[in-house]
N, CA, C and O of each residue as an XYZ file, in Angstrom:
812
protein
N      26.146    -25.189    -26.128
C      25.321    -26.127    -26.278
C      24.532    -25.765    -28.023
O      24.058    -24.699    -28.416
N      24.611    -26.701    -28.545
C      23.445    -26.134    -29.835
C      22.094    -26.257    -29.882
O      21.761    -27.245    -29.228
N      21.113    -25.660    -30.394
C      20.004    -25.555    -29.869
C      19.497    -25.689    -31.540
O      20.103    -25.147    -32.465
N      18.167    -26.591    -31.708
C      17.528    -26.408    -32.997
C      16.484    -25.622    -33.223
O      15.661    -25.693    -34.135
N      16.574    -24.734    -32.188
C      15.458    -23.463    -32.756
C      15.034    -22.894    -31.192
O      15.298    -23.276    -30.052
N      14.192    -21.717    -31.801
C      13.434    -20.814    -30.769
C      12.110    -20.926    -30.874
O      11.655    -20.934    -32.018
N      11.045    -21.054    -29.573
C       9.980    -21.284    -29.605
C       9.449    -20.408    -28.956
O       9.832    -20.323    -27.789
N       8.683    -19.705    -29.295
C       8.288    -18.074    -28.880
C       7.001    -17.980    -28.469
O       6.399    -17.606    -29.475
N       6.182    -18.105    -27.536
C       5.192    -17.959    -27.582
C       4.343    -16.663    -26.952
O       4.298    -16.378    -25.755
N       3.654    -15.916    -28.086
C       3.621    -14.640    -27.652
C       2.175    -14.116    -27.080
O       1.116    -14.405    -27.636
N       2.277    -13.192    -25.728
C       1.298    -13.401    -25.212
C       1.656    -11.607    -23.974
O       2.682    -11.004    -24.291
N       0.861    -11.014    -22.823
C       1.556    -10.314    -22.055
C       1.388    -10.439    -21.175
O       0.206    -10.639    -20.895
N       2.244    -10.430    -20.214
C       2.842    -10.837    -18.647
C       1.681     -9.928    -17.835
O       0.991     -8.922    -18.005
N       1.929    -10.919    -16.890
C       0.911    -10.559    -15.416
C      -0.407    -11.235    -15.725
O      -0.997    -11.706    -16.697
N      -0.607    -11.031    -14.259
C      -1.905    -11.539    -13.780
C      -3.156    -11.681    -14.669
O      -3.909    -12.554    -15.101
N      -2.892     -9.828    -14.723
C      -4.477     -9.381    -15.305
C      -5.122     -9.675    -16.734
O      -6.242     -9.490    -17.208
N      -3.474    -10.420    -17.399
C      -3.814    -10.814    -19.158
C      -3.957    -12.721    -18.984
O      -4.294    -13.273    -20.031
N      -3.766    -13.481    -17.995
C      -3.916    -14.861    -17.969
C      -5.039    -15.327    -18.171
O      -6.010    -14.791    -17.639
N      -5.201    -16.566    -19.085
C      -6.066    -16.804    -19.377
C      -6.612    -16.154    -20.549
O      -7.645    -16.668    -20.979
N      -6.037    -14.855    -21.347
C      -6.744    -14.281    -22.103
C      -6.118    -14.988    -23.674
O      -5.197    -15.761    -23.938
N      -7.519    -14.006    -24.782
C      -7.007    -14.890    -25.865
C      -5.815    -14.357    -26.847
O      -5.448    -14.895    -27.892
N      -5.317    -13.195    -26.268
C      -4.238    -12.778    -26.685
C      -2.898    -13.759    -26.550
O      -1.906    -13.868    -27.271
N      -3.407    -14.620    -24.959
C      -2.293    -14.942    -24.688
C      -2.027    -16.758    -24.849
O      -1.436    -17.436    -24.008
N      -2.635    -17.281    -26.149
C      -2.186    -18.506    -26.907
C      -1.146    -18.698    -26.778
O      -0.865    -19.516    -25.902
N      -0.048    -18.088    -27.536
C       1.084    -18.248    -27.108
C       2.170    -18.492    -25.890
O       3.150    -19.231    -25.982
N       1.859    -17.852    -24.926
C       2.061    -18.298    -23.607
C       1.713    -19.128    -22.684
O       2.249    -19.381    -21.605
N       0.510    -19.655    -23.316
C      -0.669    -21.212    -22.702
C       0.470    -22.055    -23.605
O       1.282    -22.742    -22.985
N       0.529    -22.000    -25.107
C       1.047    -22.873    -25.158
C       2.488    -23.412    -24.820
O       2.735    -24.614    -24.712
N       3.468    -22.349    -24.656
C       4.764    -22.868    -24.014
C       4.466    -23.456    -22.421
O       4.888    -24.479    -21.882
N       3.835    -22.705    -22.057
C       3.097    -23.341    -20.616
C       2.535    -24.869    -20.393
O       2.323    -25.514    -19.367
N       2.352    -25.239    -22.087
C       1.637    -27.108    -22.021
C       3.139    -27.315    -22.672
O       3.309    -28.534    -22.695
N       4.211    -26.709    -23.169
C       4.986    -27.519    -23.537
C       6.209    -27.937    -22.459
O       6.701    -29.052    -22.288
N       6.546    -26.621    -21.764
C       6.813    -27.308    -20.505
C       6.409    -28.813    -19.414
O       7.038    -29.653    -18.771
N       5.007    -28.482    -19.714
C       4.176    -29.405    -18.540
C       4.562    -30.526    -18.929
O       4.938    -31.361    -18.106
N       4.551    -30.807    -20.397
C       5.014    -32.016    -20.826
C       6.508    -32.552    -21.243
O       6.873    -33.613    -21.749
N       7.299    -31.253    -20.775
C       8.836    -31.573    -21.284
C       9.105    -32.350    -19.555
O       9.809    -33.338    -19.344
N       8.251    -31.492    -18.417
C       8.296    -32.134    -17.414
C       8.340    -33.648    -16.832
O       9.005    -34.279    -16.011
N       7.163    -33.895    -17.795
C       6.612    -35.540    -17.790
C       7.339    -36.113    -18.702
O       7.859    -37.210    -18.498
N       7.419    -35.717    -19.377
C       8.372    -36.949    -20.555
C       9.509    -36.388    -21.363
O       9.547    -36.687    -22.556
N      10.494    -35.567    -20.831
C      11.641    -34.798    -21.213
C      12.688    -34.486    -20.421
O      13.396    -35.285    -19.809
N      12.792    -33.053    -20.447
C      14.306    -32.424    -20.001
C      13.557    -30.585    -20.122
O      13.304    -29.879    -21.099
N      13.419    -30.373    -18.715
C      13.009    -28.776    -18.616
C      13.967    -28.433    -18.228
O      14.605    -29.347    -17.707
N      14.514    -27.337    -18.211
C      15.453    -26.732    -17.631
C      15.238    -24.805    -17.682
O      15.237    -24.356    -18.828
N      15.127    -24.111    -16.924
C      15.044    -22.607    -16.762
C      16.321    -22.501    -16.939
O      17.150    -23.370    -16.668
N      16.575    -21.200    -17.501
C      17.629    -20.408    -17.746
C      17.434    -18.784    -17.352
O      16.366    -18.507    -16.805
N      18.260    -17.836    -17.559
C      18.111    -16.717    -16.871
C      17.820    -16.108    -18.222
O      18.503    -16.450    -19.188
N      16.653    -15.051    -18.372
C      16.285    -14.596    -19.092
C      16.113    -12.962    -19.514
O      15.696    -12.293    -20.459
N      16.554    -12.824    -18.536
C      16.732    -11.144    -17.582
C      17.247    -10.197    -18.894
O      16.710     -9.094    -18.998
N      18.494    -10.670    -20.122
C      18.802     -9.527    -20.934
C      18.089     -9.560    -22.227
O      18.247     -8.893    -23.249
N      17.083    -10.714    -21.858
C      16.011    -10.950    -23.667
C      14.801    -10.353    -23.007
O      13.867    -10.505    -23.794
N      14.375     -9.713    -21.866
C      12.857     -9.484    -21.064
C      12.030    -10.367    -21.471
O      11.024    -10.126    -22.139
N      12.560    -11.918    -20.934
C      11.944    -12.697    -21.186
C      11.782    -14.018    -20.443
O      12.938    -14.368    -20.204
N      10.874    -15.012    -19.913
C      10.990    -16.414    -19.184
C      11.941    -17.215    -20.152
O      11.754    -16.890    -21.325
N      12.810    -18.074    -19.992
C      13.159    -18.268    -21.118
C      13.801    -20.014    -20.571
O      14.565    -20.097    -19.610
N      13.449    -20.974    -21.168
C      14.055    -22.190    -20.810
C      14.559    -23.220    -22.365
O      14.316    -23.052    -23.560
N      15.343    -24.287    -21.608
C      15.642    -25.156    -23.043
C      14.870    -26.530    -22.341
O      14.859    -26.829    -21.146
N      14.187    -27.313    -23.566
C      13.676    -28.346    -23.419
C      13.733    -29.348    -24.080
O      14.110    -29.223    -25.245
N      13.499    -30.237    -23.742
C      14.277    -31.769    -24.826
C      13.034    -33.004    -24.764
O      12.960    -33.800    -23.828
N      12.350    -32.999    -25.611
C      11.604    -34.110    -25.473
C      11.941    -35.354    -27.101
O      12.544    -34.966    -28.101
N      11.487    -36.487    -26.965
C      11.633    -37.194    -27.506
C      11.224    -37.112    -29.084
O      11.828    -37.529    -30.072
N      10.280    -36.589    -28.995
C       9.573    -36.028    -30.847
C      10.450    -35.079    -31.418
O      10.427    -35.040    -32.648
N      11.689    -33.829    -30.481
C      11.357    -32.595    -30.760
C      13.273    -33.287    -31.562
O      13.854    -32.848    -32.554
N      13.732    -34.472    -30.576
C      14.989    -35.139    -31.057
C      16.199    -34.189    -30.763
O      17.267    -34.569    -31.244
N      16.214    -33.075    -30.090
C      17.385    -32.372    -29.955
C      16.575    -30.756    -28.314
O      15.521    -30.521    -27.723
N      17.817    -30.269    -28.380
C      17.300    -29.789    -27.332
C      16.733    -28.203    -28.479
O      17.237    -27.886    -29.556
N      15.732    -27.593    -27.843
C      15.296    -26.482    -28.414
C      15.206    -25.229    -26.870
O      15.241    -25.648    -25.713
N      15.099    -23.814    -27.204
C      15.028    -23.126    -27.050
C      13.433    -22.722    -26.754
O      12.728    -22.866    -27.752
N      12.489    -22.068    -25.131
C      10.963    -21.971    -25.373
C      11.269    -20.726    -24.549
O      11.695    -20.809    -23.397
N      11.028    -19.501    -25.206
C      10.057    -18.193    -24.445
C       9.114    -17.645    -24.446
O       8.493    -17.238    -25.428
N       8.767    -17.513    -22.983
C       7.989    -16.257    -23.079
C       8.177    -14.589    -23.035
O       8.373    -13.965    -21.992
N       8.090    -14.053    -24.224
C       8.671    -12.660    -24.242
C       7.508    -11.658    -22.868
O       6.286    -11.613    -22.722
N       8.537    -11.078    -22.196
C       8.322    -10.103    -21.002
C       8.042     -8.451    -21.222
O       8.064     -7.575    -20.358
N       7.700     -8.286    -23.046
C       8.096     -6.770    -23.239
C       6.684     -6.269    -23.493
O       6.471     -5.118    -23.873
N       5.627     -7.253    -23.251
C       4.105     -6.844    -24.138
C       4.031     -7.271    -25.241
O       5.021     -7.654    -25.865
N       2.570     -7.291    -25.800
C       2.861     -8.050    -27.053
C       3.225     -7.141    -27.903
O       4.058     -7.633    -28.664
N       2.983     -5.921    -28.178
C       3.446     -4.842    -28.991
C       4.648     -5.078    -29.353
O       4.828     -4.781    -30.534
N       5.886     -5.643    -28.631
C       7.737     -4.812    -28.542
C       7.947     -6.553    -28.356
O       8.582     -6.900    -27.360
N       7.434     -7.625    -29.277
C       8.140     -9.181    -29.300
C       9.031     -9.177    -29.818
O       9.973     -9.955    -29.671
N       8.928     -8.213    -30.612
C      10.740     -8.602    -31.272
C      12.148     -8.414    -30.697
O      13.219     -8.937    -31.005
N      11.693     -7.159    -29.411
C      12.549     -6.730    -28.705
C      13.205     -7.935    -28.184
O      14.423     -7.894    -28.014
N      12.500     -9.084    -27.888
C      12.927    -10.140    -26.778
C      13.433    -11.119    -28.006
O      14.517    -11.686    -27.864
N      12.650    -11.330    -29.232
C      13.021    -12.699    -29.991
C      13.988    -12.067    -30.697
O      14.813    -12.976    -30.782
N      14.582    -10.901    -31.409
C      15.970    -10.546    -32.211
C      17.532    -10.831    -31.256
O      18.565    -11.352    -31.678
N      17.311    -10.404    -30.172
C      18.653    -11.099    -29.162
C      18.528    -12.113    -28.971
O      19.531    -12.704    -29.372
N      17.428    -13.141    -28.314
C      17.558    -14.208    -28.482
C      18.525    -14.665    -29.514
O      19.715    -14.972    -29.449
N      17.608    -14.615    -30.547
C      18.037    -14.967    -31.974
C      19.796    -14.618    -32.272
O      20.582    -15.489    -32.644
N      20.013    -13.802    -32.129
C      21.561    -13.209    -32.520
C      22.766    -13.710    -31.226
O      23.994    -13.741    -31.312
N      21.902    -14.055    -30.094
C      22.858    -14.214    -28.766
C      23.255    -16.042    -29.038
O      24.353    -16.595    -28.967
N      22.097    -16.544    -29.310
C      22.186    -18.454    -29.703
C      22.386    -18.316    -31.273
O      22.126    -19.408    -31.779
N      22.666    -17.599    -32.008
C      23.255    -17.694    -32.843
C      22.267    -18.380    -34.009
O      22.905    -18.865    -34.944
N      20.655    -18.510    -34.113
C      20.354    -18.880    -34.933
C      19.174    -17.918    -35.785
O      18.597    -17.020    -35.172
N      18.939    -18.123    -36.911
C      18.727    -18.103    -37.905
C      17.297    -17.907    -37.711
O      16.809    -18.452    -36.721
N      16.484    -17.184    -38.525
C      15.056    -16.474    -38.670
C      14.667    -17.665    -38.941
O      13.760    -18.052    -38.204
N      15.129    -18.644    -39.993
C      14.443    -20.449    -40.214
C      14.518    -20.885    -39.086
O      14.051    -22.011    -39.263
N      14.811    -20.812    -37.844
C      14.961    -21.591    -36.731
C      14.151    -21.334    -35.740
O      14.151    -21.791    -34.597
N      13.224    -20.317    -36.413
C      12.398    -19.795    -35.321
C      10.357    -19.893    -35.431
O       9.530    -19.632    -36.304
N      10.311    -20.345    -34.191
C       8.642    -20.990    -34.505
C       8.422    -20.407    -33.378
O       9.011    -20.569    -32.310
N       6.905    -19.199    -33.830
C       6.112    -17.957    -32.650
C       4.761    -18.599    -33.156
O       4.117    -18.646    -34.204
N       4.677    -19.036    -31.950
C       2.806    -19.010    -31.628
C       2.148    -18.151    -31.286
O       2.517    -17.453    -30.341
N       1.012    -17.925    -31.908
C       0.408    -17.011    -31.259
C      -1.106    -16.703    -31.648
O      -1.277    -17.184    -32.768
N      -2.112    -16.186    -31.256
C      -3.690    -16.392    -31.593
C      -3.769    -15.642    -32.922
O      -2.986    -14.784    -33.329
N      -4.731    -16.067    -33.454
C      -5.101    -15.739    -34.877
C      -6.576    -15.463    -35.147
O      -7.329    -16.435    -35.207
N      -7.009    -14.368    -35.296
C      -8.427    -13.499    -35.598
C      -9.029    -14.097    -36.449
O     -10.221    -14.160    -36.146
N      -8.707    -14.774    -37.762
C      -9.185    -15.103    -38.615
C      -9.297    -16.541    -38.910
O      -9.532    -17.051    -40.005
N      -9.087    -17.148    -37.738
C      -9.381    -18.628    -37.556
C     -10.618    -19.274    -36.782
O     -10.524    -18.748    -35.673
N     -11.441    -19.903    -36.757
C     -12.130    -20.082    -35.916
C     -11.509    -20.706    -34.648
O     -10.520    -21.400    -34.883
N     -11.899    -20.602    -33.281
C     -11.276    -20.959    -31.975
C     -11.634    -22.912    -31.999
O     -12.758    -23.414    -31.980
N     -10.444    -23.583    -32.039
C     -10.533    -25.098    -32.247
C      -9.599    -25.010    -33.419
O      -8.870    -25.984    -33.607
N      -9.525    -24.107    -34.138
C      -8.966    -24.800    -35.715
C      -7.670    -23.824    -35.413
O      -7.774    -22.774    -34.779
N      -6.349    -24.362    -35.999
C      -4.876    -24.097    -36.315
C      -4.337    -24.020    -37.202
O      -4.953    -24.791    -37.939
N      -3.649    -23.669    -37.689
C      -2.729    -23.572    -38.910
C      -1.484    -23.322    -38.655
O      -1.198    -22.502    -37.782
N      -0.270    -24.156    -39.557
C       0.963    -23.545    -39.315
C       1.248    -23.026    -40.855
O       0.695    -23.531    -41.833
N       2.088    -22.064    -40.913
C       2.846    -21.326    -42.412
C       4.517    -20.875    -42.198
O       5.114    -20.951    -41.124
N       5.030    -20.447    -43.346
C       6.223    -19.980    -43.197
C       6.056    -18.924    -43.756
O       5.363    -19.029    -44.768
N       6.564    -17.460    -43.416
C       6.970    -16.524    -43.661
C       5.284    -15.823    -44.063
O       4.446    -16.432    -43.397
N       4.731    -14.887    -44.833
C       4.085    -13.933    -44.968
C       3.581    -13.082    -44.473
O       4.418    -12.574    -43.727
N       2.495    -12.466    -44.399
C       1.969    -11.096    -43.814
C       1.872    -11.086    -42.396
O       2.389    -11.979    -41.725
N       1.288    -10.198    -41.925
C       1.346    -10.370    -40.341
C      -0.194    -10.398    -39.991
O      -0.557    -10.862    -38.911
N      -1.246     -9.816    -41.059
C      -2.801     -9.607    -40.656
C      -2.962     -8.654    -39.572
O      -4.057     -8.798    -39.030
N      -2.363     -7.877    -39.147
C      -2.732     -7.031    -38.307
C      -2.213     -7.376    -36.757
O      -2.522     -6.738    -35.750
N      -1.481     -8.364    -36.813
C      -0.620     -8.477    -35.312
C       0.481     -8.304    -35.345
O       1.429     -8.750    -35.992
N       0.215     -7.072    -34.010
C       0.917     -6.350    -33.818
C       2.427     -7.181    -33.356
O       3.511     -6.657    -33.614
N       2.318     -8.707    -32.553
C       3.600     -9.329    -32.123
C       4.182     -9.609    -33.536
O       5.232     -9.029    -33.813
N       3.668    -10.366    -34.389
C       4.190    -10.676    -35.414
C       5.066     -9.351    -36.083
O       6.291     -9.276    -36.175
N       4.250     -8.529    -36.435
C       4.700     -7.117    -36.859
C       6.134     -6.653    -36.411
O       7.073     -6.313    -37.130
N       6.057     -6.735    -34.887
C       7.368     -6.029    -33.949
C       8.517     -7.125    -34.454
O       9.638     -6.678    -34.700
N       8.302     -8.332    -34.591
C       9.381     -9.830    -34.541
C       9.793     -9.325    -36.043
O      10.966     -9.234    -36.405
N       8.863     -9.063    -36.724
C       9.418     -8.733    -38.199
C      10.239     -7.956    -38.423
O      11.342     -8.294    -38.854
N       9.933     -6.833    -38.208
C      10.507     -5.201    -38.093
C      11.973     -5.559    -37.600
O      12.876     -5.204    -38.358
N      12.442     -6.424    -36.061
C      13.462     -6.376    -35.548
C      14.185     -7.655    -36.020
O      15.372     -7.565    -36.335
N      13.386     -9.136    -36.106
C      14.398     -9.436    -36.831
C      15.225     -9.189    -38.628
O      16.375     -9.215    -39.066
N      14.036     -8.993    -39.117
C      14.470     -7.709    -40.334
C      14.169     -8.861    -41.563
O      14.751     -8.924    -42.646
N      12.827     -9.961    -40.944
C      12.488    -10.892    -42.286
C      10.897    -11.529    -41.547
O      10.593    -11.605    -40.356
N      10.275    -11.832    -42.508
C       8.965    -12.558    -41.833
C       9.284    -13.928    -42.166
O       8.307    -14.676    -42.136
N      10.094    -14.317    -42.393
C      10.346    -15.712    -43.201
C      10.688    -16.700    -42.032
O      11.759    -17.306    -42.022
N       9.949    -16.813    -41.258
C      10.147    -17.660    -39.879
C       8.828    -18.358    -39.863
O       8.199    -17.977    -40.851
N       8.033    -19.353    -39.055
C       7.047    -20.228    -38.894
C       6.367    -19.625    -38.151
O       6.794    -18.834    -37.309
N       4.851    -19.988    -38.405
C       4.102    -19.237    -37.186
C       2.726    -20.324    -36.897
O       1.944    -20.494    -37.832
N       2.486    -21.025    -35.597
C       2.031    -21.392    -35.100
C       0.694    -21.045    -35.045
O       0.650    -20.726    -33.857
N      -0.231    -20.904    -35.385
C      -1.717    -19.977    -35.727
C      -2.987    -20.649    -34.800
O      -3.831    -21.489    -35.111
N      -2.808    -20.088    -33.832
C      -3.959    -20.913    -32.711
C      -5.333    -19.993    -33.082
O      -5.270    -18.776    -32.913
N      -6.459    -20.555    -33.544
C      -7.631    -19.224    -33.716
C      -8.396    -19.261    -32.910
O      -8.936    -20.288    -32.500
N      -8.652    -17.796    -32.404
C      -9.783    -17.402    -31.407
C     -10.832    -16.879    -32.238
O     -11.921    -16.812    -31.667
N     -10.796    -16.439    -33.588
C     -11.993    -16.442    -33.774
C     -12.487    -14.932    -33.975
O     -11.555    -14.198    -33.648
N     -13.566    -14.210    -34.376
C     -13.046    -12.858    -34.413
C     -14.910    -12.562    -33.771
O     -15.975    -13.136    -33.999
N     -14.476    -11.296    -32.854
C     -15.806    -10.557    -32.061
C     -16.798    -10.365    -33.561
O     -16.365    -10.256    -34.708
N     -18.509    -10.368    -33.020
C     -19.573    -10.126    -33.902
C     -19.318     -8.575    -34.688
O     -19.616     -8.277    -35.845
N     -18.498     -7.502    -33.368
C     -18.411     -6.169    -34.463
C     -17.206     -5.852    -34.305
O     -16.572     -5.976    -33.257
N     -16.621     -5.217    -35.821
C     -15.091     -4.614    -35.584
C     -14.739     -4.124    -34.621
O     -13.712     -4.504    -34.059
N     -15.543     -3.081    -34.131
C     -14.772     -2.243    -33.101
C     -14.416     -2.754    -31.772
O     -13.911     -2.080    -30.874
N     -14.775     -4.222    -31.706
C     -14.693     -5.023    -30.556
C     -13.083     -5.849    -30.321
O     -12.480     -6.324    -29.359
N     -12.875     -5.717    -31.546
C     -11.563     -6.018    -31.624
C     -10.362     -6.324    -30.304
O      -9.927     -7.438    -30.012
N      -9.999     -5.044    -29.650
C      -9.412     -5.134    -28.560
C     -10.053     -5.574    -27.751
O      -9.577     -6.663    -27.430
N     -10.885     -5.348    -27.219
C     -11.294     -6.019    -25.872
C     -11.673     -7.601    -26.294
O     -11.832     -8.388    -25.362
N     -11.805     -8.032    -27.512
C     -11.724     -9.691    -27.488
C     -10.801    -10.201    -26.973
O     -10.806    -10.872    -25.941
N      -9.282     -9.733    -28.132
C      -8.372    -10.495    -27.844
C      -7.618    -10.146    -26.529
O      -6.655    -10.774    -26.089
N      -8.063     -9.302    -26.096
C      -7.606     -9.279    -24.157
C      -8.523     -9.798    -23.216
O      -8.220     -9.969    -22.035
N     -10.119    -10.169    -23.904
C     -10.741    -11.004    -23.003
C     -10.690    -12.235    -22.753
O     -10.013    -12.704    -23.668
N     -11.138    -13.444    -21.741
C     -11.270    -14.500    -22.123
C     -12.494    -15.453    -22.566
O     -13.567    -15.396    -21.964
N     -12.370    -15.970    -23.203
C     -13.477    -16.562    -23.903
C     -14.217    -17.716    -23.343
O     -13.641    -18.663    -22.806
N     -15.434    -17.629    -23.468
C     -16.329    -18.287    -23.011
C     -16.438    -19.929    -22.775
O     -16.307    -20.504    -23.855
N     -16.615    -20.724    -21.810
C     -16.228    -21.894    -21.710
C     -16.197    -22.704    -23.128
O     -15.110    -22.753    -23.704
N     -17.056    -23.191    -23.583
C     -17.408    -23.710    -24.683
C     -15.932    -23.122    -25.691
O     -15.222    -23.971    -26.230
N     -15.692    -21.986    -25.804
C     -14.536    -21.597    -26.927
C     -13.350    -21.865    -26.175
O     -12.320    -21.762    -26.843
N     -13.234    -22.112    -25.233
C     -12.071    -21.859    -24.123
C     -11.698    -23.713    -24.382
O     -10.678    -23.973    -25.019
N     -12.502    -24.794    -23.898
C     -12.482    -25.506    -24.474
C     -12.123    -25.953    -25.863
O     -11.311    -26.872    -25.969
N     -12.598    -25.446    -26.860
C     -11.941    -25.285    -28.104
C     -10.713    -25.381    -28.385
O     -10.085    -26.296    -28.916
N     -10.268    -23.981    -27.845
C      -8.999    -23.370    -27.785
C      -7.721    -24.374    -27.342
O      -6.617    -24.468    -27.880
N      -8.302    -25.150    -26.073
C      -7.621    -25.990    -25.448
C      -7.005    -26.900    -25.727
O      -5.891    -27.289    -25.374
N      -8.395    -27.612    -26.985
C      -8.112    -28.185    -27.797
C      -6.791    -28.045    -29.051
O      -5.844    -28.777    -29.335
N      -7.113    -27.188    -29.403
C      -6.153    -26.521    -30.300
C      -4.855    -26.623    -29.816
O      -3.977    -27.124    -30.518
N      -4.616    -26.173    -28.608
C      -3.491    -26.011    -28.051
C      -2.311    -27.424    -27.973
O      -1.082    -27.492    -28.007
N      -3.557    -28.565    -27.840
C      -3.011    -29.852    -27.245
C      -2.487    -30.015    -28.816
O      -1.269    -29.924    -28.964
N      -3.404    -30.278    -30.160
C      -2.724    -30.331    -31.076
C      -1.831    -29.827    -31.842
O      -1.435    -30.353    -32.882
N      -1.269    -28.270    -31.163
C      -0.177    -27.389    -31.385
C       0.887    -28.027    -31.369
O       1.784    -27.816    -32.185
N       0.959    -28.984    -30.355
C       2.027    -29.246    -29.794
C       2.631    -30.303    -30.783
O       3.777    -30.281    -31.232
N       1.635    -31.253    -31.047
C       1.705    -32.309    -32.076
C       2.298    -31.466    -33.517
O       3.458    -31.841    -33.690
N       2.044    -30.846    -34.182
C       1.917    -29.832    -35.055
C       3.555    -29.458    -35.252
O       4.188    -29.565    -36.302
N       4.193    -28.868    -33.601
C       5.498    -28.914    -33.517
C       6.035    -29.757    -33.370
O       7.223    -29.498    -33.174
N       5.781    -30.872    -33.347
C       6.735    -32.273    -33.196
C       6.715    -32.841    -34.995
O       7.595    -33.300    -35.724
N       5.297    -32.540    -35.193
C       5.251    -33.057    -36.827
C       6.387    -31.945    -37.778
O       7.031    -32.473    -38.684
N       6.531    -30.764    -37.569
C       7.155    -29.855    -38.296
C       9.010    -30.168    -37.791
O       9.882    -30.277    -38.653
N       9.237    -30.243    -36.650
C      10.808    -30.537    -36.261
C      11.121    -32.020    -36.645
O      12.334    -32.205    -36.747
N      10.307    -33.195    -36.901
C      10.971    -34.819    -37.186
C      10.624    -34.501    -39.080
O      11.525    -34.672    -39.900
N       9.185    -34.032    -39.506
C       9.030    -34.183    -40.871
C       8.656    -33.314    -41.768
O       8.189    -33.758    -42.817
N       8.786    -31.632    -41.549
C       9.076    -30.745    -42.541
C       7.487    -29.840    -42.487
O       6.538    -30.420    -41.960
N       7.350    -28.875    -42.872
C       5.903    -27.906    -43.092
C       5.368    -28.471    -44.101
O       4.187    -28.124    -44.117
N       5.640    -29.289    -45.120
C       4.834    -29.617    -45.895
C       3.377    -30.494    -45.060
O       2.198    -30.138    -45.063
N       4.066    -31.834    -44.339
C       3.317    -32.409    -43.200
C       2.339    -31.866    -42.204
O       1.164    -32.137    -41.957
N       3.276    -30.935    -41.665
C       2.929    -30.139    -40.840
C       1.706    -29.044    -40.642
O       1.055    -28.854    -39.614
N       1.545    -28.206    -42.251
C       0.318    -28.313    -42.614
C      -0.640    -28.542    -43.256
O      -1.488    -27.692    -43.529
N      -0.693    -30.237    -43.760
C      -2.026    -30.942    -43.556
C      -1.969    -31.470    -42.241
O      -3.030    -31.208    -41.676
N      -1.190    -32.101    -41.506
C      -1.953    -31.908    -40.000
C      -2.571    -30.919    -39.402
O      -3.524    -31.101    -38.644
N      -2.110    -29.841    -39.672
C      -2.701    -28.600    -39.126
C      -4.360    -28.915    -39.504
O      -5.212    -29.042    -38.625
N      -4.618    -29.005    -40.811
C      -5.759    -28.237    -41.562
C      -6.765    -29.511    -41.588
O      -7.981    -29.318    -41.560
N      -6.164    -30.953    -41.650
C      -6.932    -32.230    -41.685
C      -6.542    -32.883    -39.900
O      -5.630    -33.703    -39.792
N      -7.179    -32.505    -38.862
C      -6.988    -32.945    -37.872
C      -7.726    -34.410    -37.564
O      -7.495    -34.911    -36.464
N      -8.457    -35.001    -38.335
C      -9.143    -35.933    -38.560
C      -7.923    -36.925    -38.438
O      -7.810    -37.831    -37.613
N      -6.875    -36.507    -39.603
C      -5.711    -37.048    -39.839
C      -4.801    -37.722    -38.567
O      -4.233    -38.791    -38.345
N      -4.987    -36.619    -37.974
C      -3.996    -36.985    -36.111
C      -4.892    -37.045    -35.619
O      -5.975    -36.465    -35.540
N      -4.056    -38.350    -35.003
C      -4.919    -39.186    -33.553
C      -4.248    -37.734    -32.481
O      -3.133    -37.213    -32.482
N      -5.297    -37.484    -31.784
C      -4.850    -36.613    -30.265
C      -5.052    -37.599    -29.053
O      -6.046    -38.296    -28.850
N      -4.148    -37.534    -28.445
C      -3.302    -38.748    -27.272
C      -4.597    -38.069    -26.175
O      -4.689    -38.462    -25.012
């Protein structure tokens, strides 16, 4: 079977990390699977050789089959999952969409880009090193920064307060629409939709 791309939602495995800011990518994949179960097709695949949970999904807004993965390597080694997946399924880096948390974006906001630096995100760093290029798509879900710089680790591994949690949940729903726009209309329109949410109706 041919796939249009790989969606890799970054996070850390295990109950300890469920609902933390750093697991925005995991939560995105969970939301995608839920939508696909209701409105499309989702099938679980064996991801053991790739150190991940792996599914294939098909939705009307995606137009074709996509792979969706939650790496089980822990965040800092995400590339050890993503690179073998791309290689096995014969997908190039420009068919990769990585969904992750972003400190430099306020909670409730999101951005999408292709390529660029890793901004200190170890999951992106690992993927870039293992894949050999930074030329892949990133859907960046904002979590904001803590008040003090020395609190970053506890911040990303902590769970947001109710207000921020609701904002992040809203951004995650919008991120699904951004993915669909990317698949259907390309990066430029996806960038505009992410930056100007008023122009994109929420369901």
